[in-house]
MIDOMAR-700335 format. One record per residue (C-alpha): residue number from 1; residue in three letters; x, y, z. Coordinates in pm, 1 decimal. Layout:
<sites>
+-----+------+----------+----------+----------+
! pos ! code !        x !        y !        z !
+-----+------+----------+----------+----------+
! NUM !  Ala !        X !        Y !        Z !
...
+-----+------+----------+----------+----------+
</sites>
This chain:
<sites>
+-----+------+----------+----------+----------+
! pos ! code !        x !        y !        z !
+-----+------+----------+----------+----------+
!   1 !  Unk !   1183.1 !   3289.6 !  -4159.3 !
!   2 !  Unk !   1403.0 !   2994.9 !  -4118.6 !
!   3 !  Unk !   1497.3 !   2856.0 !  -3783.4 !
!   4 !  Unk !   1860.9 !   2824.7 !  -3704.5 !
!   5 !  Unk !   2016.7 !   2488.3 !  -3632.7 !
!   6 !  Unk !   2047.9 !   2579.2 !  -3265.2 !
!   7 !  Unk !   1677.3 !   2669.9 !  -3236.9 !
!   8 !  Unk !   1568.0 !   2346.4 !  -3404.1 !
!   9 !  Unk !   1800.1 !   2140.6 !  -3183.1 !
!  10 !  Unk !   1670.9 !   2315.4 !  -2871.5 !
!  11 !  Unk !   1309.5 !   2263.5 !  -2984.0 !
!  12 !  Unk !   1371.6 !   1893.4 !  -3049.3 !
!  13 !  Unk !   1543.1 !   1855.9 !  -2711.2 !
!  14 !  Unk !   1250.3 !   2028.1 !  -2538.5 !
!  15 !  Unk !   1001.0 !   1803.9 !  -2719.4 !
!  16 !  Unk !   1194.1 !   1489.5 !  -2622.2 !
!  17 !  Unk !   1216.1 !   1607.5 !  -2260.6 !
!  18 !  Unk !    838.6 !   1660.4 !  -2247.5 !
!  19 !  Unk !    768.3 !   1318.1 !  -2401.5 !
!  20 !  Unk !   1015.2 !   1154.6 !  -2161.1 !
!  21 !  Unk !    854.3 !   1330.9 !  -1868.4 !
!  22 !  Unk !    508.2 !   1214.8 !  -1972.0 !
!  23 !  Unk !    630.6 !    857.2 !  -2013.2 !
!  24 !  Unk !    801.2 !    866.7 !  -1673.2 !
!  25 !  Unk !    481.6 !    990.8 !  -1508.5 !
!  26 !  Unk !    280.5 !    721.4 !  -1678.2 !
!  27 !  Unk !    534.3 !    457.1 !  -1578.5 !
!  28 !  Unk !    532.1 !    561.3 !  -1211.0 !
!  29 !  Unk !    152.9 !    542.8 !  -1210.7 !
!  30 !  Unk !    170.9 !    189.4 !  -1348.1 !
!  31 !  Unk !    442.5 !     87.6 !  -1101.1 !
!  32 !  Unk !    198.0 !    146.6 !   -820.8 !
!  33 !  Unk !    253.0 !    124.8 !   -453.1 !
!  34 !  Unk !    335.0 !    418.7 !   -236.8 !
!  35 !  Unk !    604.0 !    573.9 !    -21.1 !
!  36 !  Unk !    382.7 !    499.1 !    281.0 !
!  37 !  Unk !     94.7 !    256.2 !    334.4 !
!  38 !  Unk !   -144.1 !    554.1 !    337.3 !
!  39 !  Unk !     -8.3 !    673.0 !      0.8 !
!  40 !  Unk !    -45.4 !    321.4 !   -138.5 !
!  41 !  Unk !   -409.4 !    309.2 !    -26.5 !
!  42 !  Unk !   -480.4 !    649.2 !   -184.1 !
!  43 !  Unk !   -334.8 !    527.5 !   -516.1 !
!  44 !  Unk !   -539.5 !    208.5 !   -492.3 !
!  45 !  Unk !   -857.3 !    406.7 !   -421.6 !
!  46 !  Unk !   -795.9 !    633.3 !   -722.9 !
!  47 !  Unk !   -723.8 !    333.6 !   -945.7 !
!  48 !  Unk !  -1048.5 !    163.2 !   -837.6 !
!  49 !  Unk !  -1249.4 !    480.8 !   -894.9 !
!  50 !  Unk !  -1100.4 !    524.9 !  -1242.4 !
!  51 !  Unk !  -1169.8 !    154.9 !  -1315.8 !
!  52 !  Unk !   -807.9 !    110.9 !  -1426.4 !
!  53 !  Unk !   -738.2 !   -259.9 !  -1372.4 !
!  54 !  Unk !   -366.2 !   -227.6 !  -1451.7 !
!  55 !  Unk !   -326.6 !     52.0 !  -1195.4 !
!  56 !  Unk !   -521.3 !   -153.3 !   -938.9 !
!  57 !  Unk !   -292.5 !   -451.7 !  -1002.3 !
!  58 !  Unk !     15.1 !   -232.1 !   -966.5 !
!  59 !  Unk !    -90.3 !   -149.0 !   -610.6 !
!  60 !  Unk !   -112.2 !   -516.7 !   -510.9 !
!  61 !  Unk !    166.7 !   -744.7 !   -389.7 !
!  62 !  Unk !    286.8 !  -1041.8 !   -593.4 !
!  63 !  Unk !    113.9 !  -1284.3 !   -355.3 !
!  64 !  Unk !   -208.1 !  -1087.8 !   -400.5 !
!  65 !  Unk !   -175.2 !  -1137.4 !   -777.3 !
!  66 !  Unk !   -139.2 !  -1512.9 !   -717.2 !
!  67 !  Unk !   -442.1 !  -1505.4 !   -487.5 !
!  68 !  Unk !   -645.9 !  -1317.6 !   -750.4 !
!  69 !  Unk !   -552.6 !  -1570.5 !  -1018.2 !
!  70 !  Unk !   -661.8 !  -1853.4 !   -788.6 !
!  71 !  Unk !   -995.1 !  -1679.6 !   -715.1 !
!  72 !  Unk !  -1046.2 !  -1610.3 !  -1084.7 !
!  73 !  Unk !   -985.6 !  -1974.3 !  -1179.3 !
!  74 !  Unk !  -1193.1 !  -2114.3 !   -892.7 !
!  75 !  Unk !  -1494.4 !  -1890.0 !   -960.0 !
!  76 !  Unk !  -1448.3 !  -1889.8 !  -1337.2 !
!  77 !  Unk !  -1457.5 !  -1508.9 !  -1345.8 !
!  78 !  Unk !  -1237.4 !  -1269.3 !  -1543.7 !
!  79 !  Unk !   -935.3 !  -1141.6 !  -1352.9 !
!  80 !  Unk !  -1053.9 !   -782.0 !  -1409.9 !
!  81 !  Unk !  -1370.2 !   -861.2 !  -1211.5 !
!  82 !  Unk !  -1160.6 !  -1004.4 !   -924.2 !
!  83 !  Unk !   -950.9 !   -687.3 !   -900.7 !
!  84 !  Unk !  -1249.0 !   -454.4 !   -960.1 !
!  85 !  Unk !  -1288.7 !   -322.5 !   -602.4 !
!  86 !  Unk !   -929.1 !   -364.3 !   -490.1 !
!  87 !  Unk !  -1019.5 !   -642.0 !   -244.0 !
!  88 !  Unk !  -1165.3 !   -393.6 !      4.8 !
!  89 !  Unk !  -1515.6 !   -260.3 !     64.5 !
!  90 !  Unk !  -1368.3 !     76.8 !    164.3 !
!  91 !  Unk !  -1336.9 !    166.8 !   -203.6 !
!  92 !  Unk !  -1717.6 !    180.3 !   -234.9 !
!  93 !  Unk !  -1710.3 !    523.9 !    -66.0 !
!  94 !  Unk !  -1790.3 !    819.9 !   -291.7 !
!  95 !  Unk !  -1489.1 !   1012.8 !   -166.8 !
!  96 !  Unk !  -1156.2 !    906.1 !    -17.8 !
!  97 !  Unk !  -1240.3 !    754.0 !    321.8 !
!  98 !  Unk !  -1070.7 !    851.4 !    645.0 !
!  99 !  Unk !   -736.5 !    679.0 !    702.7 !
! 100 !  Unk !   -581.7 !    648.6 !   1048.3 !
! 101 !  Unk !   -343.6 !    450.0 !   1268.1 !
! 102 !  Unk !    -59.8 !    370.1 !   1028.8 !
! 103 !  Unk !    158.3 !    101.2 !   1188.4 !
! 104 !  Unk !    485.3 !    -23.7 !   1037.4 !
! 105 !  Unk !    705.0 !   -308.0 !   1157.4 !
! 106 !  Unk !    989.5 !   -419.0 !    932.1 !
! 107 !  Unk !    845.0 !   -495.8 !    585.4 !
! 108 !  Unk !    482.0 !   -516.6 !    699.9 !
! 109 !  Unk !    236.6 !   -239.2 !    776.7 !
! 110 !  Unk !   -131.1 !   -178.5 !    839.6 !
! 111 !  Unk !   -369.5 !    114.5 !    835.1 !
! 112 !  Unk !   -729.2 !    153.6 !    939.7 !
! 113 !  Unk !   -966.7 !    280.1 !    672.1 !
! 114 !  Unk !  -1329.2 !    376.0 !    737.8 !
! 115 !  Unk !  -1570.6 !    135.4 !    569.6 !
! 116 !  Unk !  -1869.4 !    361.1 !    496.2 !
! 117 !  Unk !  -2094.0 !     78.2 !    380.0 !
! 118 !  Unk !  -2053.1 !   -134.6 !    696.4 !
! 119 !  Unk !  -1992.7 !    162.8 !    931.2 !
! 120 !  Unk !  -1674.1 !     20.8 !   1080.3 !
! 121 !  Unk !  -1296.8 !     52.1 !   1061.7 !
! 122 !  Unk !  -1126.4 !   -195.3 !    829.7 !
! 123 !  Unk !   -766.6 !   -289.5 !    908.9 !
! 124 !  Unk !   -577.9 !   -324.0 !    579.3 !
! 125 !  Unk !   -238.2 !   -492.5 !    559.1 !
! 126 !  Unk !     49.2 !   -381.6 !    336.2 !
! 127 !  Unk !    388.5 !   -522.9 !    246.3 !
! 128 !  Unk !    696.3 !   -333.8 !    130.5 !
! 129 !  Unk !    778.8 !   -490.9 !   -202.6 !
! 130 !  Unk !   1033.5 !   -361.9 !   -454.2 !
! 131 !  Unk !   1076.0 !    -41.4 !   -252.5 !
! 132 !  Unk !    707.7 !     55.7 !   -225.2 !
! 133 !  Unk !    407.9 !    -36.6 !    -11.6 !
! 134 !  Unk !    142.7 !   -259.5 !   -168.4 !
! 135 !  Unk !   -181.0 !   -411.7 !    -45.3 !
! 136 !  Unk !   -106.1 !   -754.3 !    106.2 !
! 137 !  Unk !   -429.8 !   -952.0 !     66.0 !
! 138 !  Unk !   -238.6 !  -1255.2 !    -63.9 !
! 139 !  Unk !     -4.4 !  -1251.9 !    235.6 !
! 140 !  Unk !   -298.8 !  -1229.8 !    474.7 !
! 141 !  Unk !   -477.3 !  -1517.5 !    299.5 !
! 142 !  Unk !   -168.1 !  -1740.9 !    297.9 !
! 143 !  Unk !    -82.1 !  -1662.2 !    661.2 !
! 144 !  Unk !    258.1 !  -1508.1 !    583.2 !
! 145 !  Unk !    152.9 !  -1154.0 !    682.8 !
! 146 !  Unk !    312.1 !  -1045.6 !   1010.6 !
! 147 !  Unk !     94.3 !   -793.0 !   1189.0 !
! 148 !  Unk !    266.7 !   -471.5 !   1293.8 !
! 149 !  Unk !     43.2 !   -465.9 !   1603.6 !
! 150 !  Unk !   -317.6 !   -421.9 !   1703.8 !
! 151 !  Unk !   -509.8 !   -144.0 !   1537.6 !
! 152 !  Unk !   -663.1 !    148.8 !   1722.7 !
! 153 !  Unk !  -1015.8 !     12.9 !   1672.7 !
! 154 !  Unk !   -924.7 !   -321.7 !   1829.1 !
! 155 !  Unk !   -742.3 !   -152.1 !   2120.3 !
! 156 !  Unk !  -1043.9 !     74.2 !   2183.3 !
! 157 !  Unk !  -1282.4 !   -223.8 !   2184.4 !
! 158 !  Unk !  -1058.4 !   -415.4 !   2424.2 !
! 159 !  Unk !  -1041.5 !   -113.3 !   2656.5 !
! 160 !  Unk !  -1421.0 !    -75.8 !   2647.8 !
! 161 !  Unk !  -1461.9 !   -443.7 !   2731.9 !
! 162 !  Unk !  -1217.3 !   -415.7 !   3020.6 !
! 163 !  Unk !  -1407.0 !   -120.2 !   3168.6 !
! 164 !  Unk !  -1744.7 !   -286.3 !   3118.7 !
! 165 !  Unk !  -1641.4 !   -624.1 !   3263.1 !
! 166 !  Unk !  -1870.0 !   -684.3 !   3562.7 !
! 167 !  Unk !  -1789.4 !  -1050.9 !   3614.7 !
! 168 !  Unk !  -1696.4 !  -1156.3 !   3967.1 !
! 169 !  Unk !  -1325.5 !  -1232.0 !   3974.9 !
! 170 !  Unk !  -1232.3 !  -1589.2 !   4061.0 !
! 171 !  Unk !  -1043.2 !  -1642.1 !   4387.1 !
! 172 !  Unk !   -825.7 !  -1942.0 !   4462.2 !
! 173 !  Unk !  -1042.7 !  -2227.0 !   4588.1 !
! 174 !  Unk !  -1364.5 !  -2058.9 !   4470.3 !
! 175 !  Unk !  -1600.8 !  -2265.4 !   4257.4 !
! 176 !  Unk !  -1670.5 !  -2032.0 !   3963.2 !
! 177 !  Unk !  -1931.1 !  -2265.4 !   3812.8 !
! 178 !  Unk !  -2192.4 !  -2181.6 !   4077.0 !
! 179 !  Unk !  -2531.1 !  -2027.6 !   3998.5 !
! 180 !  Unk !  -2645.8 !  -1823.0 !   4295.2 !
! 181 !  Unk !  -3008.2 !  -1828.0 !   4420.2 !
! 182 !  Unk !  -3103.7 !  -2119.9 !   4201.9 !
! 183 !  Unk !  -3277.5 !  -2430.1 !   4334.0 !
! 184 !  Unk !  -3145.6 !  -2732.9 !   4150.1 !
! 185 !  Unk !  -3400.9 !  -2923.9 !   3947.0 !
! 186 !  Unk !  -3399.1 !  -3294.4 !   4022.2 !
! 187 !  Unk !  -3570.8 !  -3503.7 !   3756.6 !
! 188 !  Unk !  -3841.7 !  -3743.8 !   3875.2 !
! 189 !  Unk !  -3801.1 !  -4108.4 !   3794.7 !
! 190 !  Unk !  -4004.6 !  -4238.6 !   3503.2 !
! 191 !  Unk !  -4352.0 !  -4370.0 !   3593.3 !
! 192 !  Unk !  -4287.5 !  -4719.9 !   3463.2 !
! 193 !  Unk !  -3941.0 !  -4752.1 !   3620.3 !
! 194 !  Unk !  -3902.7 !  -5037.6 !   3874.1 !
+-----+------+----------+----------+----------+
</sites>
């Protein structure tokens, strides 16, 4: 049985389409970043778990790459080791940690991710770079990161402190440096003083 020209052409076209599709999928995985900061974190977590340094790098901003190179040179460690955990302890979790409180303001964003090891919420910053969100450790280190606002954890702690504040409020003219019910201690003069 011989295949007709049309069948062979269709088969070749189908094969090329499948190869192109696989290459496109692989390319988008290497491009990194996400449509949202939460998506970007999920990609970063998966890249760290698969120990794919190139995929980890693709989820980091350009300034974070510069920061990693500086850390690598300063500590004389391979760049792969610097990127190993994605610059966050939240990736030590065995399964994808809880993500909450996504905040976006202009090109900067932040999310809170549960840090299982330290039992606390970690506020991670992201920057929108080349049309996708990427972890912004370099921006945070250099001071160029602009916070999109306080995280839920910080707001909750501030609210708890406000409720638990039992200090006496200061009134105009009131000396707030007074210790109540305390007799002042007056030092005795030295024995050999004249």
